[in-house]
C-alpha positions as CSV (number, residue, x, y, z in Angstrom):
1,M,152.9,140.0,60.7
2,L,150.4,141.7,63.0
3,T,148.4,138.5,63.4
4,R,151.5,136.6,64.7
5,F,152.2,139.4,67.2
6,K,148.6,139.4,68.4
7,T,148.6,135.6,68.8
8,A,151.8,135.8,70.8
9,I,150.3,138.4,73.1
10,E,147.2,136.3,73.7
11,V,149.4,133.2,74.5
12,A,151.4,135.3,76.9
13,I,148.2,136.5,78.6
14,V,147.0,132.9,79.0
15,L,150.4,131.8,80.4
16,A,150.4,134.8,82.8
17,V,147.0,133.9,84.2
18,G,148.0,130.3,84.5
19,A,151.2,131.3,86.4
20,A,149.2,133.6,88.7
21,V,146.8,130.7,89.5
22,Y,149.7,128.3,90.1
23,F,152.2,130.6,92.0
24,V,150.0,133.1,93.9
25,P,148.8,131.9,97.3
26,G,145.0,131.4,97.1
27,G,145.1,131.5,93.3
28,G,143.4,128.2,93.0
29,N,140.6,129.3,95.2
30,A,140.2,132.5,93.1
31,A,140.1,130.4,89.9
32,R,137.4,128.1,91.4
33,G,135.4,131.2,92.4
34,V,135.6,132.6,88.8
35,E,134.7,129.2,87.4
36,A,131.7,129.0,89.7
37,A,130.6,132.5,88.7
38,L,130.9,131.6,85.0
39,S,129.0,128.4,85.5
40,A,126.2,130.3,87.2
41,V,126.0,132.8,84.3
42,F,126.0,129.9,81.8
43,G,123.2,128.2,83.7
44,A,121.2,131.4,83.9
45,G,121.6,131.7,80.1
46,F,120.1,128.3,79.6
47,V,117.2,129.1,81.9
48,F,116.6,132.3,80.1
49,A,116.7,130.5,76.7
50,G,114.2,127.9,78.1
51,I,111.8,130.5,79.3
52,R,111.9,132.3,76.0
53,L,111.4,129.1,74.0
54,Y,108.5,128.2,76.3
55,R,106.8,131.6,75.8
56,E,107.3,131.5,72.0
57,R,106.0,127.9,71.7
58,S,103.3,127.8,74.4
59,L,100.5,127.5,71.9
60,S,102.1,124.6,70.2
61,L,102.6,122.9,73.6
62,Y,99.0,123.4,74.6
63,S,97.8,122.0,71.3
64,L,99.5,118.7,72.0
65,G,97.0,117.8,74.7
66,E,97.5,117.0,78.4
67,R,99.0,113.6,78.0
68,R,101.7,114.5,75.5
69,R,102.4,117.8,77.2
70,G,102.9,115.9,80.4
71,L,105.2,113.5,78.6
72,V,107.3,116.4,77.2
73,Y,107.7,117.9,80.7
74,A,108.6,114.5,82.2
75,A,111.1,113.8,79.5
76,A,112.7,117.3,80.0
77,A,112.9,116.7,83.8
78,I,114.4,113.2,83.4
79,A,116.9,114.5,80.9
80,L,118.0,117.3,83.2
81,V,118.4,115.0,86.2
82,G,120.0,112.3,84.1
83,V,122.7,114.6,82.7
84,A,123.4,115.9,86.2
85,A,123.5,112.5,87.8
86,Q,125.4,110.7,84.9
87,P,128.9,110.6,86.6
88,R,127.5,109.1,89.8
89,M,125.2,106.7,88.0
90,F,128.1,105.3,85.9
91,E,129.9,104.2,89.1
92,T,127.9,100.9,89.1
93,G,126.6,98.7,86.3
94,V,123.0,98.9,87.4
95,G,123.2,102.7,87.6
96,E,124.6,102.8,84.1
97,L,121.8,100.5,82.8
98,C,119.2,102.7,84.5
99,W,120.7,105.8,82.9
100,F,120.5,104.3,79.4
101,V,116.9,103.2,80.0
102,L,116.0,106.7,81.2
103,M,117.7,108.3,78.2
104,G,116.0,105.9,75.9
105,F,112.6,106.9,77.4
106,V,113.5,110.6,76.8
107,V,114.5,109.9,73.1
108,Y,111.4,107.8,72.5
109,T,109.1,110.4,74.1
110,V,110.6,113.2,72.0
111,V,110.2,111.1,68.8
112,D,106.6,110.2,69.7
113,V,105.6,113.8,70.4
114,V,107.3,115.1,67.2
115,R,105.5,112.5,65.2
116,H,102.2,113.4,66.8
117,A,102.7,117.1,66.3
118,R,103.6,116.6,62.6
119,S,100.7,114.3,61.8
120,Y,98.2,117.2,61.6
């Protein structure tokens, strides 16, 4: 019985926040501001995780050699830009084709580097 009451309260809170965004003047702007702040925190979390992974695996990265390490960095950069630019690239057929070619390069590079790293 308590779980149903708790769920009803949570649904009421979500509806109240939605009503405030819809009916209060400037509520949409406030919601966009909160969304931007949450997106920034989420992005900072990804950056922190990437830095931590780099520090933990730096010896493994340096043991790959300059060529493959450069390929890993290039694939990571292409993947990041490709994901960010995907909606705009999908507006044209040529852009969509280029996106798939670039993502294919990323996947091929990751597979090649993992194969090389496991061969020792």
